[in-house]
Each structure stands twice: as C-alpha cells, then as structure tokens.
DRENKOLVO-45665 format. One record per residue (C-alpha): x, y, z; residue number from 1. Coordinates in steps of 0.5 Angstrom, whole numbers. Example, Ala and Ser with C-alpha at 12.3 -4.5 7.8 and 13.67 -1.06 7.14 Angstrom:
BEGIN
<node><xx>25</xx><yy>-9</yy><zz>16</zz><kedren>1</kedren></node>
<node><xx>27</xx><yy>-2</yy><zz>14</zz><kedren>2</kedren></node>
***
This chain:
BEGIN
<node><xx>0</xx><yy>0</yy><zz>0</zz><kedren>1</kedren></node>
<node><xx>3</xx><yy>7</yy><zz>-2</zz><kedren>2</kedren></node>
<node><xx>3</xx><yy>12</yy><zz>4</zz><kedren>3</kedren></node>
<node><xx>3</xx><yy>20</yy><zz>3</zz><kedren>4</kedren></node>
<node><xx>10</xx><yy>23</yy><zz>4</zz><kedren>5</kedren></node>
<node><xx>11</xx><yy>24</yy><zz>12</zz><kedren>6</kedren></node>
<node><xx>17</xx><yy>28</yy><zz>14</zz><kedren>7</kedren></node>
<node><xx>19</xx><yy>27</yy><zz>21</zz><kedren>8</kedren></node>
<node><xx>26</xx><yy>30</yy><zz>20</zz><kedren>9</kedren></node>
<node><xx>25</xx><yy>36</yy><zz>24</zz><kedren>10</kedren></node>
<node><xx>22</xx><yy>32</yy><zz>30</zz><kedren>11</kedren></node>
<node><xx>28</xx><yy>27</yy><zz>30</zz><kedren>12</kedren></node>
<node><xx>33</xx><yy>34</yy><zz>30</zz><kedren>13</kedren></node>
<node><xx>29</xx><yy>36</yy><zz>37</zz><kedren>14</kedren></node>
<node><xx>30</xx><yy>29</yy><zz>40</zz><kedren>15</kedren></node>
<node><xx>37</xx><yy>28</yy><zz>38</zz><kedren>16</kedren></node>
<node><xx>40</xx><yy>34</yy><zz>41</zz><kedren>17</kedren></node>
<node><xx>35</xx><yy>36</yy><zz>47</zz><kedren>18</kedren></node>
<node><xx>32</xx><yy>29</yy><zz>48</zz><kedren>19</kedren></node>
<node><xx>39</xx><yy>27</yy><zz>49</zz><kedren>20</kedren></node>
<node><xx>40</xx><yy>32</yy><zz>53</zz><kedren>21</kedren></node>
<node><xx>34</xx><yy>31</yy><zz>58</zz><kedren>22</kedren></node>
<node><xx>35</xx><yy>23</yy><zz>57</zz><kedren>23</kedren></node>
<node><xx>42</xx><yy>24</yy><zz>60</zz><kedren>24</kedren></node>
<node><xx>41</xx><yy>28</yy><zz>65</zz><kedren>25</kedren></node>
<node><xx>35</xx><yy>24</yy><zz>68</zz><kedren>26</kedren></node>
<node><xx>38</xx><yy>17</yy><zz>68</zz><kedren>27</kedren></node>
<node><xx>45</xx><yy>20</yy><zz>71</zz><kedren>28</kedren></node>
<node><xx>46</xx><yy>18</yy><zz>78</zz><kedren>29</kedren></node>
<node><xx>51</xx><yy>21</yy><zz>83</zz><kedren>30</kedren></node>
<node><xx>57</xx><yy>17</yy><zz>83</zz><kedren>31</kedren></node>
<node><xx>55</xx><yy>12</yy><zz>78</zz><kedren>32</kedren></node>
<node><xx>60</xx><yy>8</yy><zz>74</zz><kedren>33</kedren></node>
<node><xx>61</xx><yy>12</yy><zz>68</zz><kedren>34</kedren></node>
<node><xx>61</xx><yy>5</yy><zz>64</zz><kedren>35</kedren></node>
<node><xx>55</xx><yy>2</yy><zz>67</zz><kedren>36</kedren></node>
<node><xx>48</xx><yy>2</yy><zz>66</zz><kedren>37</kedren></node>
<node><xx>47</xx><yy>10</yy><zz>64</zz><kedren>38</kedren></node>
<node><xx>53</xx><yy>9</yy><zz>59</zz><kedren>39</kedren></node>
<node><xx>49</xx><yy>3</yy><zz>56</zz><kedren>40</kedren></node>
<node><xx>42</xx><yy>7</yy><zz>56</zz><kedren>41</kedren></node>
<node><xx>46</xx><yy>13</yy><zz>52</zz><kedren>42</kedren></node>
<node><xx>49</xx><yy>8</yy><zz>47</zz><kedren>43</kedren></node>
<node><xx>43</xx><yy>5</yy><zz>46</zz><kedren>44</kedren></node>
<node><xx>39</xx><yy>12</yy><zz>45</zz><kedren>45</kedren></node>
<node><xx>44</xx><yy>14</yy><zz>40</zz><kedren>46</kedren></node>
<node><xx>44</xx><yy>8</yy><zz>36</zz><kedren>47</kedren></node>
<node><xx>36</xx><yy>8</yy><zz>35</zz><kedren>48</kedren></node>
<node><xx>37</xx><yy>16</yy><zz>33</zz><kedren>49</kedren></node>
<node><xx>42</xx><yy>14</yy><zz>28</zz><kedren>50</kedren></node>
<node><xx>38</xx><yy>9</yy><zz>25</zz><kedren>51</kedren></node>
<node><xx>32</xx><yy>13</yy><zz>25</zz><kedren>52</kedren></node>
<node><xx>35</xx><yy>20</yy><zz>22</zz><kedren>53</kedren></node>
<node><xx>39</xx><yy>16</yy><zz>16</zz><kedren>54</kedren></node>
<node><xx>35</xx><yy>10</yy><zz>15</zz><kedren>55</kedren></node>
<node><xx>28</xx><yy>10</yy><zz>16</zz><kedren>56</kedren></node>
<node><xx>26</xx><yy>17</yy><zz>17</zz><kedren>57</kedren></node>
<node><xx>28</xx><yy>19</yy><zz>10</zz><kedren>58</kedren></node>
<node><xx>25</xx><yy>14</yy><zz>7</zz><kedren>59</kedren></node>
<node><xx>18</xx><yy>16</yy><zz>10</zz><kedren>60</kedren></node>
<node><xx>19</xx><yy>23</yy><zz>8</zz><kedren>61</kedren></node>
<node><xx>19</xx><yy>20</yy><zz>1</zz><kedren>62</kedren></node>
<node><xx>12</xx><yy>16</yy><zz>2</zz><kedren>63</kedren></node>
<node><xx>10</xx><yy>11</yy><zz>-3</zz><kedren>64</kedren></node>
<node><xx>11</xx><yy>3</yy><zz>-2</zz><kedren>65</kedren></node>
<node><xx>15</xx><yy>3</yy><zz>4</zz><kedren>66</kedren></node>
<node><xx>14</xx><yy>-4</yy><zz>6</zz><kedren>67</kedren></node>
<node><xx>21</xx><yy>-6</yy><zz>6</zz><kedren>68</kedren></node>
<node><xx>22</xx><yy>-1</yy><zz>12</zz><kedren>69</kedren></node>
<node><xx>18</xx><yy>-6</yy><zz>16</zz><kedren>70</kedren></node>
<node><xx>24</xx><yy>-11</yy><zz>18</zz><kedren>71</kedren></node>
<node><xx>28</xx><yy>-5</yy><zz>20</zz><kedren>72</kedren></node>
<node><xx>23</xx><yy>-2</yy><zz>24</zz><kedren>73</kedren></node>
<node><xx>21</xx><yy>-8</yy><zz>28</zz><kedren>74</kedren></node>
<node><xx>28</xx><yy>-9</yy><zz>30</zz><kedren>75</kedren></node>
<node><xx>28</xx><yy>-2</yy><zz>32</zz><kedren>76</kedren></node>
<node><xx>22</xx><yy>-3</yy><zz>36</zz><kedren>77</kedren></node>
<node><xx>25</xx><yy>-9</yy><zz>40</zz><kedren>78</kedren></node>
<node><xx>31</xx><yy>-4</yy><zz>41</zz><kedren>79</kedren></node>
<node><xx>27</xx><yy>1</yy><zz>44</zz><kedren>80</kedren></node>
<node><xx>24</xx><yy>-4</yy><zz>48</zz><kedren>81</kedren></node>
<node><xx>30</xx><yy>-6</yy><zz>51</zz><kedren>82</kedren></node>
<node><xx>32</xx><yy>1</yy><zz>52</zz><kedren>83</kedren></node>
<node><xx>25</xx><yy>2</yy><zz>56</zz><kedren>84</kedren></node>
<node><xx>27</xx><yy>-4</yy><zz>60</zz><kedren>85</kedren></node>
<node><xx>34</xx><yy>-1</yy><zz>62</zz><kedren>86</kedren></node>
<node><xx>31</xx><yy>6</yy><zz>64</zz><kedren>87</kedren></node>
<node><xx>26</xx><yy>2</yy><zz>69</zz><kedren>88</kedren></node>
<node><xx>32</xx><yy>-1</yy><zz>72</zz><kedren>89</kedren></node>
<node><xx>34</xx><yy>7</yy><zz>74</zz><kedren>90</kedren></node>
<node><xx>27</xx><yy>10</yy><zz>75</zz><kedren>91</kedren></node>
<node><xx>21</xx><yy>9</yy><zz>76</zz><kedren>92</kedren></node>
<node><xx>17</xx><yy>12</yy><zz>70</zz><kedren>93</kedren></node>
<node><xx>19</xx><yy>12</yy><zz>62</zz><kedren>94</kedren></node>
<node><xx>23</xx><yy>18</yy><zz>61</zz><kedren>95</kedren></node>
<node><xx>19</xx><yy>23</yy><zz>56</zz><kedren>96</kedren></node>
<node><xx>25</xx><yy>22</yy><zz>50</zz><kedren>97</kedren></node>
<node><xx>24</xx><yy>15</yy><zz>51</zz><kedren>98</kedren></node>
<node><xx>16</xx><yy>15</yy><zz>50</zz><kedren>99</kedren></node>
<node><xx>17</xx><yy>19</yy><zz>44</zz><kedren>100</kedren></node>
<node><xx>22</xx><yy>15</yy><zz>41</zz><kedren>101</kedren></node>
<node><xx>17</xx><yy>9</yy><zz>42</zz><kedren>102</kedren></node>
<node><xx>11</xx><yy>13</yy><zz>39</zz><kedren>103</kedren></node>
<node><xx>15</xx><yy>15</yy><zz>33</zz><kedren>104</kedren></node>
<node><xx>18</xx><yy>7</yy><zz>32</zz><kedren>105</kedren></node>
<node><xx>11</xx><yy>5</yy><zz>33</zz><kedren>106</kedren></node>
<node><xx>8</xx><yy>10</yy><zz>28</zz><kedren>107</kedren></node>
<node><xx>13</xx><yy>8</yy><zz>22</zz><kedren>108</kedren></node>
<node><xx>12</xx><yy>0</yy><zz>24</zz><kedren>109</kedren></node>
<node><xx>4</xx><yy>2</yy><zz>22</zz><kedren>110</kedren></node>
<node><xx>6</xx><yy>6</yy><zz>16</zz><kedren>111</kedren></node>
<node><xx>10</xx><yy>1</yy><zz>13</zz><kedren>112</kedren></node>
<node><xx>4</xx><yy>-4</yy><zz>14</zz><kedren>113</kedren></node>
<node><xx>-1</xx><yy>1</yy><zz>11</zz><kedren>114</kedren></node>
<node><xx>-4</xx><yy>2</yy><zz>17</zz><kedren>115</kedren></node>
<node><xx>-5</xx><yy>10</yy><zz>16</zz><kedren>116</kedren></node>
<node><xx>-10</xx><yy>11</yy><zz>22</zz><kedren>117</kedren></node>
<node><xx>-5</xx><yy>7</yy><zz>27</zz><kedren>118</kedren></node>
<node><xx>1</xx><yy>11</yy><zz>25</zz><kedren>119</kedren></node>
<node><xx>-3</xx><yy>17</yy><zz>26</zz><kedren>120</kedren></node>
<node><xx>-5</xx><yy>15</yy><zz>33</zz><kedren>121</kedren></node>
<node><xx>2</xx><yy>13</yy><zz>35</zz><kedren>122</kedren></node>
<node><xx>4</xx><yy>20</yy><zz>32</zz><kedren>123</kedren></node>
<node><xx>-1</xx><yy>24</yy><zz>37</zz><kedren>124</kedren></node>
<node><xx>2</xx><yy>20</yy><zz>42</zz><kedren>125</kedren></node>
<node><xx>8</xx><yy>24</yy><zz>42</zz><kedren>126</kedren></node>
<node><xx>4</xx><yy>30</yy><zz>45</zz><kedren>127</kedren></node>
<node><xx>4</xx><yy>31</yy><zz>52</zz><kedren>128</kedren></node>
<node><xx>-2</xx><yy>27</yy><zz>56</zz><kedren>129</kedren></node>
<node><xx>-3</xx><yy>22</yy><zz>50</zz><kedren>130</kedren></node>
<node><xx>1</xx><yy>17</yy><zz>53</zz><kedren>131</kedren></node>
<node><xx>0</xx><yy>13</yy><zz>59</zz><kedren>132</kedren></node>
<node><xx>6</xx><yy>12</yy><zz>64</zz><kedren>133</kedren></node>
<node><xx>11</xx><yy>17</yy><zz>60</zz><kedren>134</kedren></node>
<node><xx>14</xx><yy>23</yy><zz>64</zz><kedren>135</kedren></node>
<node><xx>18</xx><yy>28</yy><zz>61</zz><kedren>136</kedren></node>
<node><xx>20</xx><yy>35</yy><zz>61</zz><kedren>137</kedren></node>
<node><xx>14</xx><yy>40</yy><zz>58</zz><kedren>138</kedren></node>
<node><xx>19</xx><yy>44</yy><zz>54</zz><kedren>139</kedren></node>
<node><xx>21</xx><yy>38</yy><zz>49</zz><kedren>140</kedren></node>
<node><xx>14</xx><yy>35</yy><zz>49</zz><kedren>141</kedren></node>
<node><xx>11</xx><yy>42</yy><zz>47</zz><kedren>142</kedren></node>
<node><xx>16</xx><yy>43</yy><zz>42</zz><kedren>143</kedren></node>
<node><xx>15</xx><yy>36</yy><zz>39</zz><kedren>144</kedren></node>
<node><xx>7</xx><yy>36</yy><zz>40</zz><kedren>145</kedren></node>
<node><xx>7</xx><yy>43</yy><zz>35</zz><kedren>146</kedren></node>
<node><xx>11</xx><yy>40</yy><zz>30</zz><kedren>147</kedren></node>
<node><xx>7</xx><yy>33</yy><zz>30</zz><kedren>148</kedren></node>
<node><xx>0</xx><yy>38</yy><zz>30</zz><kedren>149</kedren></node>
<node><xx>3</xx><yy>42</yy><zz>24</zz><kedren>150</kedren></node>
<node><xx>5</xx><yy>36</yy><zz>20</zz><kedren>151</kedren></node>
<node><xx>-2</xx><yy>33</yy><zz>21</zz><kedren>152</kedren></node>
<node><xx>-5</xx><yy>39</yy><zz>19</zz><kedren>153</kedren></node>
<node><xx>-1</xx><yy>40</yy><zz>13</zz><kedren>154</kedren></node>
<node><xx>-2</xx><yy>33</yy><zz>10</zz><kedren>155</kedren></node>
<node><xx>-9</xx><yy>32</yy><zz>7</zz><kedren>156</kedren></node>
<node><xx>-8</xx><yy>24</yy><zz>8</zz><kedren>157</kedren></node>
<node><xx>-7</xx><yy>24</yy><zz>15</zz><kedren>158</kedren></node>
<node><xx>-12</xx><yy>30</yy><zz>16</zz><kedren>159</kedren></node>
<node><xx>-17</xx><yy>25</yy><zz>13</zz><kedren>160</kedren></node>
<node><xx>-15</xx><yy>19</yy><zz>17</zz><kedren>161</kedren></node>
<node><xx>-16</xx><yy>24</yy><zz>23</zz><kedren>162</kedren></node>
<node><xx>-24</xx><yy>25</yy><zz>22</zz><kedren>163</kedren></node>
<node><xx>-25</xx><yy>17</yy><zz>22</zz><kedren>164</kedren></node>
<node><xx>-20</xx><yy>14</yy><zz>27</zz><kedren>165</kedren></node>
<node><xx>-26</xx><yy>12</yy><zz>32</zz><kedren>166</kedren></node>
<node><xx>-29</xx><yy>8</yy><zz>27</zz><kedren>167</kedren></node>
<node><xx>-24</xx><yy>4</yy><zz>25</zz><kedren>168</kedren></node>
<node><xx>-19</xx><yy>4</yy><zz>30</zz><kedren>169</kedren></node>
<node><xx>-20</xx><yy>-3</yy><zz>33</zz><kedren>170</kedren></node>
<node><xx>-20</xx><yy>-6</yy><zz>26</zz><kedren>171</kedren></node>
<node><xx>-14</xx><yy>-2</yy><zz>24</zz><kedren>172</kedren></node>
<node><xx>-10</xx><yy>-6</yy><zz>30</zz><kedren>173</kedren></node>
<node><xx>-7</xx><yy>0</yy><zz>33</zz><kedren>174</kedren></node>
<node><xx>-2</xx><yy>0</yy><zz>39</zz><kedren>175</kedren></node>
<node><xx>-7</xx><yy>2</yy><zz>44</zz><kedren>176</kedren></node>
<node><xx>-4</xx><yy>-1</yy><zz>50</zz><kedren>177</kedren></node>
<node><xx>-1</xx><yy>5</yy><zz>52</zz><kedren>178</kedren></node>
<node><xx>-5</xx><yy>11</yy><zz>49</zz><kedren>179</kedren></node>
<node><xx>-9</xx><yy>15</yy><zz>53</zz><kedren>180</kedren></node>
<node><xx>-16</xx><yy>15</yy><zz>48</zz><kedren>181</kedren></node>
<node><xx>-19</xx><yy>21</yy><zz>52</zz><kedren>182</kedren></node>
<node><xx>-13</xx><yy>25</yy><zz>51</zz><kedren>183</kedren></node>
<node><xx>-13</xx><yy>23</yy><zz>44</zz><kedren>184</kedren></node>
<node><xx>-20</xx><yy>25</yy><zz>43</zz><kedren>185</kedren></node>
<node><xx>-19</xx><yy>32</yy><zz>46</zz><kedren>186</kedren></node>
<node><xx>-13</xx><yy>33</yy><zz>41</zz><kedren>187</kedren></node>
<node><xx>-17</xx><yy>30</yy><zz>35</zz><kedren>188</kedren></node>
<node><xx>-22</xx><yy>35</yy><zz>36</zz><kedren>189</kedren></node>
<node><xx>-18</xx><yy>41</yy><zz>37</zz><kedren>190</kedren></node>
<node><xx>-14</xx><yy>39</yy><zz>31</zz><kedren>191</kedren></node>
<node><xx>-20</xx><yy>38</yy><zz>26</zz><kedren>192</kedren></node>
<node><xx>-22</xx><yy>45</yy><zz>29</zz><kedren>193</kedren></node>
<node><xx>-16</xx><yy>48</yy><zz>27</zz><kedren>194</kedren></node>
<node><xx>-16</xx><yy>45</yy><zz>20</zz><kedren>195</kedren></node>
<node><xx>-23</xx><yy>48</yy><zz>19</zz><kedren>196</kedren></node>
<node><xx>-21</xx><yy>55</yy><zz>21</zz><kedren>197</kedren></node>
<node><xx>-15</xx><yy>54</yy><zz>16</zz><kedren>198</kedren></node>
<node><xx>-20</xx><yy>52</yy><zz>10</zz><kedren>199</kedren></node>
<node><xx>-25</xx><yy>58</yy><zz>12</zz><kedren>200</kedren></node>
<node><xx>-19</xx><yy>63</yy><zz>12</zz><kedren>201</kedren></node>
<node><xx>-17</xx><yy>61</yy><zz>5</zz><kedren>202</kedren></node>
<node><xx>-19</xx><yy>66</yy><zz>0</zz><kedren>203</kedren></node>
<node><xx>-22</xx><yy>64</yy><zz>-7</zz><kedren>204</kedren></node>
<node><xx>-18</xx><yy>66</yy><zz>-13</zz><kedren>205</kedren></node>
<node><xx>-21</xx><yy>73</yy><zz>-16</zz><kedren>206</kedren></node>
<node><xx>-22</xx><yy>72</yy><zz>-24</zz><kedren>207</kedren></node>
<node><xx>-19</xx><yy>78</yy><zz>-27</zz><kedren>208</kedren></node>
<node><xx>-19</xx><yy>76</yy><zz>-34</zz><kedren>209</kedren></node>
<node><xx>-26</xx><yy>76</yy><zz>-37</zz><kedren>210</kedren></node>
<node><xx>-27</xx><yy>82</yy><zz>-42</zz><kedren>211</kedren></node>
<node><xx>-34</xx><yy>81</yy><zz>-43</zz><kedren>212</kedren></node>
<node><xx>-38</xx><yy>78</yy><zz>-48</zz><kedren>213</kedren></node>
<node><xx>-35</xx><yy>72</yy><zz>-51</zz><kedren>214</kedren></node>
<node><xx>-36</xx><yy>68</yy><zz>-58</zz><kedren>215</kedren></node>
<node><xx>-34</xx><yy>61</yy><zz>-59</zz><kedren>216</kedren></node>
<node><xx>-31</xx><yy>62</yy><zz>-66</zz><kedren>217</kedren></node>
<node><xx>-24</xx><yy>62</yy><zz>-66</zz><kedren>218</kedren></node>
<node><xx>-22</xx><yy>66</yy><zz>-71</zz><kedren>219</kedren></node>
<node><xx>-16</xx><yy>70</yy><zz>-70</zz><kedren>220</kedren></node>
<node><xx>-15</xx><yy>74</yy><zz>-77</zz><kedren>221</kedren></node>
<node><xx>-19</xx><yy>80</yy><zz>-75</zz><kedren>222</kedren></node>
<node><xx>-12</xx><yy>81</yy><zz>-70</zz><kedren>223</kedren></node>
<node><xx>-8</xx><yy>82</yy><zz>-76</zz><kedren>224</kedren></node>
<node><xx>-6</xx><yy>89</yy><zz>-77</zz><kedren>225</kedren></node>
<node><xx>-3</xx><yy>88</yy><zz>-84</zz><kedren>226</kedren></node>
<node><xx>-8</xx><yy>91</yy><zz>-88</zz><kedren>227</kedren></node>
<node><xx>-9</xx><yy>97</yy><zz>-84</zz><kedren>228</kedren></node>
<node><xx>-4</xx><yy>101</yy><zz>-80</zz><kedren>229</kedren></node>
<node><xx>-6</xx><yy>104</yy><zz>-72</zz><kedren>230</kedren></node>
<node><xx>-5</xx><yy>111</yy><zz>-75</zz><kedren>231</kedren></node>
<node><xx>-9</xx><yy>116</yy><zz>-69</zz><kedren>232</kedren></node>
<node><xx>-13</xx><yy>110</yy><zz>-66</zz><kedren>233</kedren></node>
<node><xx>-9</xx><yy>109</yy><zz>-60</zz><kedren>234</kedren></node>
<node><xx>-6</xx><yy>103</yy><zz>-57</zz><kedren>235</kedren></node>
<node><xx>-11</xx><yy>97</yy><zz>-57</zz><kedren>236</kedren></node>
<node><xx>-15</xx><yy>100</yy><zz>-63</zz><kedren>237</kedren></node>
<node><xx>-15</xx><yy>100</yy><zz>-70</zz><kedren>238</kedren></node>
<node><xx>-18</xx><yy>103</yy><zz>-76</zz><kedren>239</kedren></node>
<node><xx>-23</xx><yy>99</yy><zz>-81</zz><kedren>240</kedren></node>
<node><xx>-27</xx><yy>103</yy><zz>-87</zz><kedren>241</kedren></node>
<node><xx>-26</xx><yy>109</yy><zz>-84</zz><kedren>242</kedren></node>
<node><xx>-29</xx><yy>108</yy><zz>-77</zz><kedren>243</kedren></node>
<node><xx>-25</xx><yy>106</yy><zz>-70</zz><kedren>244</kedren></node>
<node><xx>-26</xx><yy>99</yy><zz>-68</zz><kedren>245</kedren></node>
<node><xx>-24</xx><yy>97</yy><zz>-61</zz><kedren>246</kedren></node>
<node><xx>-19</xx><yy>91</yy><zz>-61</zz><kedren>247</kedren></node>
<node><xx>-22</xx><yy>85</yy><zz>-59</zz><kedren>248</kedren></node>
<node><xx>-19</xx><yy>81</yy><zz>-54</zz><kedren>249</kedren></node>
<node><xx>-18</xx><yy>73</yy><zz>-51</zz><kedren>250</kedren></node>
<node><xx>-23</xx><yy>72</yy><zz>-45</zz><kedren>251</kedren></node>
<node><xx>-23</xx><yy>66</yy><zz>-41</zz><kedren>252</kedren></node>
<node><xx>-29</xx><yy>62</yy><zz>-45</zz><kedren>253</kedren></node>
<node><xx>-27</xx><yy>65</yy><zz>-52</zz><kedren>254</kedren></node>
<node><xx>-26</xx><yy>71</yy><zz>-56</zz><kedren>255</kedren></node>
<node><xx>-29</xx><yy>77</yy><zz>-53</zz><kedren>256</kedren></node>
<node><xx>-30</xx><yy>85</yy><zz>-54</zz><kedren>257</kedren></node>
<node><xx>-29</xx><yy>90</yy><zz>-49</zz><kedren>258</kedren></node>
<node><xx>-35</xx><yy>94</yy><zz>-47</zz><kedren>259</kedren></node>
<node><xx>-33</xx><yy>101</yy><zz>-49</zz><kedren>260</kedren></node>
<node><xx>-40</xx><yy>104</yy><zz>-51</zz><kedren>261</kedren></node>
<node><xx>-37</xx><yy>110</yy><zz>-56</zz><kedren>262</kedren></node>
<node><xx>-33</xx><yy>104</yy><zz>-60</zz><kedren>263</kedren></node>
<node><xx>-37</xx><yy>101</yy><zz>-66</zz><kedren>264</kedren></node>
<node><xx>-36</xx><yy>94</yy><zz>-66</zz><kedren>265</kedren></node>
<node><xx>-37</xx><yy>89</yy><zz>-72</zz><kedren>266</kedren></node>
<node><xx>-37</xx><yy>82</yy><zz>-71</zz><kedren>267</kedren></node>
<node><xx>-33</xx><yy>78</yy><zz>-76</zz><kedren>268</kedren></node>
***
C-alpha cells in the first residue's frame, strides 16, 4: 500500500539534541559507574536515533510503498523495548524522550504495514498526555507536539484519517495498550477545528481575465494589422473602413470584445 510523504526530520532533530540531553540528565545518578547502565542506555539511544535519522525517516519522507522498511522498523521496536527496560531499572517511570521515540517507531511500523490510522494515532502519542505512564520535560513535549500537529494539518491523507479514527481504530490494529484515548479524542477534535478554520480563511481566487461578451468561434484573422495601420486610433485599437474599432481580446471562454459604448464593433 502506498502512503503519503510524512516528513519527521524536524522531530528527529529535536529528539537527537534536546531529547538526548534530557534523557542523559534523567538517568544520570551521582557516583554511578560511567561505563555502567547509564552509559549503555545512552549508547542504545544514540544507535536508535542514528537508524531513524539516516535510514527510516528519509524513506518515510518520500512516501509510496515503504513495506520494505518493516523488518528494520520491527527490529528497532525491539531495541527501544530493551531501552525502556533498562531505563525502568534506573527510574520508576518511562522518560519522555523514550516515550516519544517509541511512538515514532510504532508509527513507522504502522505506516510500513499500510495502517495509516494506526500510524496517525502513534504520532499523536508524541503529544503531552497522549501516552500513559510517560513523563518528561514539558518543553521537549511541547516542541515535538507542535511539529506533529503542523505535520498532520498540512498532510491531506493524515487529516482525512483524523476524521475516521474512532470508527476503524479496532480493525486497524493500532497499538492501544499505552495510548490515552480520552486525550487522543480531545486532540483530534482540536486539530480538526484548526483544519476547518484554516480552510475557511483561504480566499478563493478572483477571476481577472474576463473581458465581457464571448464568442465560441475561434478566428484570429481579425487580430492582424497587416491590412490597416494603427494610425491615430491609439493603443489597443485599429481603423477599418474609416471607423474606429476596439481591439478584440481573449477571455476565459473564447474571443471577447471590450465594453466601450463609444466604440463601433463589427462581428466577423
């Protein structure tokens, strides 16, 4: 199944820098072995970020059939599961950066499987409060959440899936175990309202090229000025049989005349 281009490059940039800094400060414990579990957690984190940044996310941004990404995405899902387990040995909660990276990997697994609704819901899991049991700095969550909302609003296929997720979430086999669906519903309503407001504010283009009455017969011989010179008729006009005739122009629907009442017009 082909999917629309979904560009998460800005999200991964924030996670790579600010998410890494937050995770490092969260799992760090005073007097800990510098090559102990903290070091292992950060090494695994950097490996996951590297695979996402250079392998999976660039392919996702191209769209189309990305089913070939499924093996790598599933392997990465196991890696982030191990990362979560290691973090739980140090902390009593899942740090925000790890929760976000889980959502992104789950989203890629869904998209690679052709499950757009599931992928959409997993992306919404990157927004504060949308994932159960995840804690983290509000600044990071807010930045990531803003990027995800903008991405959804600008992507017609994701915006379309947003309207139907409640009807097909079960059949779509989404990863529901850690998503807060009351928060998801609140978010989807908010985003749909924003999309509607954006659509209402788009001005319709104004037609500026209609020059008046139109004729279907496409005869351009009358536009030639070989037989008569412009003389004193002025720009846009020419003389024929001693009478001033307004130059005929092209309208949207055919050949049209100007509407000057002082001009003698002879149809061809």
